[in-house]
N, C-alpha and C positions, 0 to 999 in steps of 0.2 A: 154423615157424609153431608159435603155441601152441595147445593143443588146451583150454585153459581159461585164462580171465582168473585173473591173479594172485589170492591172496585180500589181506584189510588196506586195501582201495582204496576208491573211491568213483565209481559212475558217475553222471555230472550228465545226460547226454542221448545218446539215441540217434537216428541218422537213416539211412533206409532209401532205396536207389534207386526214382524213380518205377516201375521194372519189377523190382522186389523179386522177385515170384513166379515170374522167369523167370532173373533174373541172381543173383539170393541177395546183393547186395551190401549192404553196411550198416556203419555206422560207429558207434562206443562212444567218448565224450567222457568222460576219465576224470581223475583228479586225478594221475595216472602218464602221461596223456598222451593219444595218440588212437587206438585201435585199429582194423582194416580187416577184415572177413570177406567170402567169397567164395561161401560156402556157406550163407547163411541164418542166418548166426549159431553155427554148428557151431564153427568153428575160426576163430581169430583171429590176426593179425601186427600189428605196429608201423607203423603207417603214417607215421610219422616216422623209420623209419630212413634214410631217403637225408639228411636234415639231420645227422645224427651229433651230436647233442644232448650236451653234457657232463651233463647232469641234465635230470628230468624237466620236461615243459611241461606244466603243468595246462591242460585244457580243459572248460570250461565249457559248451560249445555248438558243436553242428556242422549245419553246412546241405548238402545235395544240391541241387544246381540244379533246377528245375522244367522245364529242357528238357536233361537231363543225357543222353538217347541221344544226343544231337548235340554238347555241348559238354565233358561229362565232366568238370564243374566239381562240387567240393567247398570248401566254405569252412570254416574252424575258428578259432572264436572263444577266443583266449586270453589268459592274463594278459600284457599288453603290446601287444595287438593283434588282427588279423585275418590268419591265413594263405590262402592261395587256389591251389588244386591244379586246373589243365587235362587230368590226365590219372588221373582217378578216384582221387585220393588217393595215388598214387607219390611225385609230386614237389612241393616247394610253393613260393611265393614269397610273400615280408612285402608285402601291399596297403598302400599310402599312408593311413596315419591322422594325424590331427591329434593333438599334443604337448599335455602329457605323455600317454606311451605309456598307454591307457584298459584295464581289464580287461573284457572282453567278457561280457556274462551271457546274451544269446541274439540271434538271427537270425531274421528274417522275410523272406519275399521277396514281392514284389508278386504278384497273382493275376494281373496284366498282364505279368509278367515278360519274355515271350519279346518284347514289342512294346516295354516301356519301359527294361526292363533295370536295374528298381530294387529294391533291398535296404535293411534298416533291421538296425541293431544297437543293443541296449541294453549299457548299460555299469552299472560299479557305483558309479563318483564321476563321470562324465561325461557321464551324460544319453543322448541317442539321437544315433546318427551315421545318415547317410545317403550311399547312393552310386546315383547314375544309370550307371553303366558299369560293371554287374555285379560289382562288386565289389573293382575296380582302386581306386579312390579314393574317399575316405570324407570326410563333412565334418560338422558337429557341428550339430544343428538343435533348438535348446532354447529358443527362444523363450516365456516363459510357463511352462515347466517349472519348478516351484517345488521339486521334489525331483529330484535329478540319480541316486538308486540306484534304477534300474531292473532291475528282477527278474524281468519278463515283457512280451510284447508280443502283440497278434494285432490281425489287419486286416481289413477290411472286404472280403467277397467281392466287392464292386462297387466297389471302390479306383479301377477307372479312372475311375467317373463321381463318385462321392462323396469320394474323396482322405481316408477316414477308418480312422485306425487308433487303437489303444487302448496304454497302457502300464500295469502295474502296478506299483506303487513302495513304498518301507517306509512311505508314508505315507498312501497312498491309489489312486486310479486318475486318469490323465488323459487326454484326447481330443484328438485334429488332426482339423480338418476342410478342411485345405488339405495333405495331404501332406508332415506333419511339421513345417512351415513356424512352426508356431504351435501351442502348447497352452493348454488351460484345463483347469482341476479337476473330475473329475465328483462327483455329489451321493453321494458314498459315505461312508458312517460313517467317520471317521478313528480313533475306537476300534477298529474292525475290522481294521486292518491290521499288518502287511504283508501284500500282496497276493501270492502265489508263482505264481500260474497265472490265465488268462484263455482262455475259447475263445469262439468267436462265431459266431452260427447262420449257416449257409447261406442262411438267407432273411432276413438281418440287416436289409435296405433297408426290408422291408415288415412283419417282426415286431418290430423293434429290441431283440432280444435276446442278452443277451452274459451269460455266467457266471464268476464269479471265485471263486476259492479261496484261503482264507485260511491264514496260518502258525497260529493258534490259537483260531479262531471260525469254522471250517466253511466251507459253501459258500453262495453268494448268487447269485440272477439278478435281471436289469432285464429287465422287456419294453415300457421306455418309452425307449431309447437312454441308459440311464445314470440317469435322473431321481429314478427310485424302486428299492429295492432288496426282496426278498423272501429271508430264510434258507430253505434247502430242506434239509429231512430231518434236522433237528437233533439227533435221537435215533439216525440212523446216521451223521450225519459229523460227528464230534465230534474229529478228530483234523486233523493237517498234511494241505492238499490240495498233495500236489507235483505234481500234474500233470492237464491235463483234455484230452479229445479228443471234438469230436462229429463225429458221420457221419450224414449222410441216408441213410437205408436206402429211403427212397421218398418222393414228394413231402410226403406225411402223417407220414412217421416218423423223428424226430431221436433216434439212440442218441446218449446221453451217456456216457462213460466216466471216472472219478472215481478218480485213483490216491494212497490214503494211505499214511500210513507202513508200515501192517502190513496193508492190504487194498486187493483193488478191487474197485470197485463198478461197477454196471452200470445205467443207467436207459433203459427202451426208450421212455420218453415225454416227453427233453428234462428230466428231473430229478423228476418228479413220484413214480415208486415207482421202487425201487431191489433189487438183489437181489446175491448176491457173483459176480464175472465168475470167481474162479479158488477152488478147494477145496482145493488142497494146494501151498504154499509152504514152502520151508525155514525149520526152526524158527530163531526170532530174526532171521531175516534181516530189512532193512528194505527197503522199496519206493525207489526212486530216480527210475527214469526210465522212459518208455513209449513205446513204437512199436507200434500196431496201423494198419497201412495200410489196411485194411478195415473196422477198428471189430471189435468182437466177436461176429461171425458164425457158423456152425458151418463148421469149417475153413481159416478165416482166420488167416494168421499173426500171432503174437503175440511182441514182445520186450519183457521187462523186466530193467531195471539195478538191481541190488542196491546198499546201503552198503556189502557187503564186494569188491565190484570185480567181481562176476560180472555175465552177461548170460543170462537164462534165453529157450531159445526153447520155448514153451508147444506150439506146432504148427505 
C-alpha cells in the first residue's frame, strides 16, 4: 500500500462512497491509473492490481454507484472503454461499448438510478454513451449533438420526470430533454467555450439554474434553463474553472464551490459573493479535482487532487 501517491502525475477525478464518512472509501483517477483508499484518503493502493496491466491505464473519470451499500459497484472511464467492478474496486470487467473504443471523459448517474439503472458517459470524440442496465452495455446517443468532444455533464435532479441533462463541449453546451435521445445546442456564446465544468441547481425544475465553468473566460450562470447567461465575479474568477459543485445547505441556501487552477472559491449564495475556501496549499501545485461530499461546511471532509498526482485530505 502506498502512503503517498507518486509525484509527477495528474489527478483527473476523485469519487467517494455514499457512506464515505463511515467507510472512508474513495478513488482517484489519474494519468497513471486508478487508486483506491479505505481510510479517507490517507493511504492509497493500486485499484487495478488484479488486472496485471503491462502499462499504466489512464483513468479520466470514476463513478461510485448511488446504491453502493448494496451493489458495491464502481465504474472507471478509461482510454478505450469503461471498466466495471462489483466488489468495491478490487476486480474489474470490461463493459460492452460500441466500436471504435472510446476515450471516456466523464460519468454521471440518473438521480433515479435505483429504479432505472441509467448511466451516461461523455467521450472525447464519440459524443454521449447511455446505459440502462447499470453499466454493463452502452450505446451512442448523439442525434443533434453537433460537437462530439464532451468535457463535462450535468443531470437534472428531476430527471425521472423531465428527462433533462446537459453536456459541456469544446464549442458550447447542449441539452437533451428526452433522456439523451436527441440534443439541441443551448444559447451559450461559442466564443466562451470550451466548457470544462457544469453544476445544476437542486431546484432546477423551478429555478432553471445551471452554472458553467470555462477554460479561459471564467464562470457563467443561467436562470432560465440556458436561454441567457450572466458572468459571475469576473474580478475573482478569471482562471480555468476545473470543477464545480453545488450543495443545498438549506431550502434557501445554495453553496457553490469552484475549483480553479490555484484557488478554491466558495459562495454561500449561489455565486453572488465569494471567499477563499482554503488558505494554505502546497506552493506551485495546480488544483485539478475535487470531492466535497457535504460541501465546504465546518468539519466536513474535503479531498483535492493536484496536477502532480497527490490527493490532499483537508479535514
